[in-house]
C-alpha positions as CSV (number, residue, x, y, z in Angstrom):
1,M,226.9,-74.5,52.5
2,Q,224.8,-71.1,53.1
3,S,223.7,-71.2,49.1
4,V,222.6,-74.7,49.8
5,I,220.6,-73.7,53.0
6,A,219.2,-70.5,51.0
7,A,218.3,-72.6,47.9
8,A,216.3,-75.4,50.4
9,V,214.4,-72.5,52.2
10,G,211.8,-72.0,49.5
11,P,210.7,-75.6,48.9
12,L,210.6,-76.2,52.7
13,V,208.7,-73.0,53.4
14,T,206.0,-74.4,50.4
15,A,206.2,-78.1,52.0
16,M,205.3,-76.7,55.3
17,L,202.6,-74.5,53.9
18,A,200.8,-77.4,52.3
19,A,201.1,-79.5,55.4
20,L,199.5,-76.7,57.4
21,G,196.8,-76.7,54.4
22,L,196.2,-80.5,54.9
23,W,196.1,-80.4,58.6
24,L,193.6,-77.2,58.4
25,R,191.2,-79.1,55.9
26,D,191.4,-82.3,58.2
27,R,190.3,-80.2,61.3
28,R,187.7,-78.3,58.9
29,Q,186.0,-81.4,57.5
30,S,185.8,-83.0,61.2
31,R,184.3,-80.1,62.5
32,N,181.5,-80.4,59.2
33,R,180.9,-83.7,59.9
34,Q,180.2,-83.3,64.0
35,Q,178.0,-80.3,62.5
36,A,176.2,-82.7,59.9
37,Y,175.7,-85.1,62.7
38,Q,173.9,-82.7,64.6
39,R,171.8,-81.2,62.0
40,A,170.8,-84.8,61.0
41,L,169.8,-85.5,64.5
42,E,167.9,-82.4,65.2
43,E,166.3,-82.6,61.7
44,S,165.0,-86.4,62.5
45,N,163.9,-85.7,66.0
46,D,161.6,-83.0,64.5
47,Q,160.8,-85.7,62.0
48,V,159.8,-88.1,64.6
49,S,157.8,-85.7,66.4
50,F,156.0,-84.7,63.4
51,I,155.1,-88.0,62.3
52,R,153.9,-89.2,65.9
53,T,151.4,-86.0,65.9
54,W,150.5,-86.4,62.1
55,L,149.7,-90.5,63.1
56,E,148.1,-89.4,66.3
57,A,145.7,-87.0,64.3
58,H,145.0,-89.4,61.4
59,Q,144.2,-92.3,64.1
60,Q,141.0,-90.1,65.1
61,I,139.9,-89.2,61.8
62,A,140.8,-92.3,59.4
63,S,139.1,-95.9,58.5
64,P,141.2,-98.4,60.4
65,Q,142.4,-99.5,56.8
66,A,143.7,-96.3,55.6
67,H,145.3,-95.9,59.2
68,E,147.1,-98.8,58.6
69,Q,148.5,-97.7,55.3
70,A,149.5,-94.5,57.2
71,R,151.2,-96.7,60.1
72,A,153.0,-98.4,57.4
73,Q,154.0,-94.9,55.2
74,A,155.0,-93.6,58.6
75,L,157.3,-96.5,59.5
76,S,159.0,-96.4,56.7
77,D,160.1,-92.5,56.9
78,L,161.1,-93.3,60.7
79,E,163.6,-96.0,59.3
80,R,164.8,-93.4,56.7
81,A,165.2,-91.0,59.7
82,Y,167.1,-93.3,61.6
83,L,169.6,-94.6,58.7
84,R,170.5,-90.6,57.9
85,V,171.4,-90.3,61.8
86,E,173.4,-93.5,61.5
87,Q,175.2,-92.6,58.2
88,A,176.2,-89.1,59.9
89,R,177.4,-90.5,63.0
90,D,179.4,-93.3,61.1
91,A,181.0,-90.2,58.9
92,V,181.9,-88.6,62.9
93,G,183.3,-92.2,63.7
94,K,185.4,-92.3,60.8
95,G,186.9,-89.3,61.0
96,S,188.0,-89.8,64.6
97,E,189.6,-93.1,64.1
98,P,192.8,-93.4,65.4
99,F,195.9,-93.6,62.9
100,S,197.2,-96.8,62.0
101,V,199.8,-97.7,59.2
102,R,196.6,-99.1,56.7
103,R,194.7,-96.0,57.2
104,G,198.0,-93.8,56.4
105,V,199.0,-95.7,53.4
106,E,195.0,-95.1,52.1
107,R,195.1,-91.3,52.8
108,L,198.6,-91.4,51.1
109,L,197.6,-93.4,47.7
110,L,194.1,-91.7,48.0
111,L,192.7,-94.8,47.7
112,N,188.8,-93.5,48.8
113,S,189.2,-90.0,47.2
114,M,189.1,-90.6,43.4
115,H,185.1,-90.6,42.5
116,T,185.2,-87.9,40.1
117,T,186.7,-87.3,36.8
118,A,188.6,-84.3,37.5
119,A,189.9,-85.9,40.9
120,K,191.3,-88.6,38.7
121,V,193.0,-86.4,36.5
122,W,194.4,-85.0,39.3
123,G,195.3,-88.1,40.8
124,A,197.0,-89.5,37.9
125,V,199.3,-86.3,38.2
126,Y,199.4,-86.9,42.1
127,Y,200.7,-90.5,41.4
128,L,203.6,-88.8,39.3
129,S,204.7,-86.8,42.0
130,L,204.7,-89.6,44.1
131,A,207.4,-91.1,41.8
132,W,209.1,-87.6,41.7
133,L,209.1,-87.7,45.5
134,L,210.6,-91.1,45.6
135,I,213.6,-90.4,43.1
136,F,214.5,-87.1,45.0
137,G,213.9,-88.9,48.5
138,T,216.5,-91.5,47.3
139,F,218.9,-89.2,45.6
140,G,218.7,-87.0,48.8
141,L,219.5,-90.0,51.0
142,M,222.2,-90.9,48.8
143,I,223.8,-87.7,49.2
144,G,223.5,-87.5,52.5
145,I,225.1,-90.9,53.3
146,I,227.7,-90.7,50.5
147,S,228.6,-87.0,50.3
148,P,230.4,-86.6,53.5
149,F,232.6,-89.8,53.1
150,T,233.8,-88.4,49.1
151,E,235.0,-85.2,49.9
152,S,238.0,-84.3,52.4
153,S,238.5,-80.6,51.9
154,G,237.3,-79.9,55.4
155,S,235.7,-81.2,58.3
156,L,233.9,-84.2,58.8
157,A,231.2,-82.1,61.0
158,G,231.0,-79.7,57.9
159,E,230.9,-82.3,55.6
160,V,228.1,-84.3,57.3
161,L,226.1,-81.0,57.7
162,T,226.6,-80.4,53.7
163,G,225.3,-83.7,52.9
164,L,222.5,-83.1,55.2
165,A,221.6,-79.7,54.1
166,L,221.4,-81.3,50.1
167,A,219.5,-84.2,51.7
168,V,216.8,-81.9,52.9
169,F,216.8,-79.8,50.2
170,A,216.5,-83.1,47.9
171,L,213.6,-84.3,49.9
172,A,211.7,-80.9,49.8
173,I,211.9,-80.5,46.2
174,G,210.2,-83.8,46.4
175,I,207.6,-83.1,48.7
176,A,206.8,-79.5,47.3
177,P,204.5,-80.6,44.6
178,T,202.9,-83.6,45.9
179,L,201.4,-81.9,49.0
180,P,199.3,-79.5,47.0
181,L,198.0,-82.2,44.5
182,H,197.1,-84.4,47.5
183,W,194.9,-81.3,48.6
184,L,193.6,-80.8,44.7
185,V,192.8,-84.5,44.4
186,V,190.5,-84.7,47.6
187,A,189.2,-81.0,46.4
188,A,188.1,-82.1,43.2
189,D,186.4,-85.3,44.8
190,R,184.3,-83.1,46.7
191,R,183.0,-80.9,43.9
192,P,179.2,-81.1,44.0
193,S,179.3,-80.5,39.9
194,D,181.1,-83.8,39.5
195,R,179.0,-86.1,41.8
196,P,176.5,-88.2,40.2
197,P,173.3,-87.9,41.2
198,E,171.6,-89.7,44.0
């Protein structure tokens, strides 16, 4: 049994480190969204102040027709500044939504994270790793349930612990490639070089 536990340590440590990396990435993204919102708010406030000052100065020296055109342009600029702040605020709101089964499934299947070519390639490999996880998870569950009742060489408690250790080992083997691949898909989707020009 000690050899089974020793063999399970490597994949379990890998899975735990990958999970820690995903958690840290989510925290960093949340902080980045909040900073982007604050930056958009400050820049828009500066832009509004500039537009107000410029419009007042323009009104004093321009003809009424020219000033109406300037007012229309200023209104368009104000609407764009407002839209930028709203988009940044919505991004912060989406990042702080409470967990739901639907959101969990979307994150697991990366439904909103494969916009670039690199992300799609890594996504295909990630989906294969989900199949790998399903196979090893099922295998581990079967071992954990069946093995205590098929072996009669020792105590039942020892057999249950051995079955549980084998189940955890099989699950760790299944999870080990999945978590890093999940991270790679999300990271590849955020690569600026792959994003289409706006």
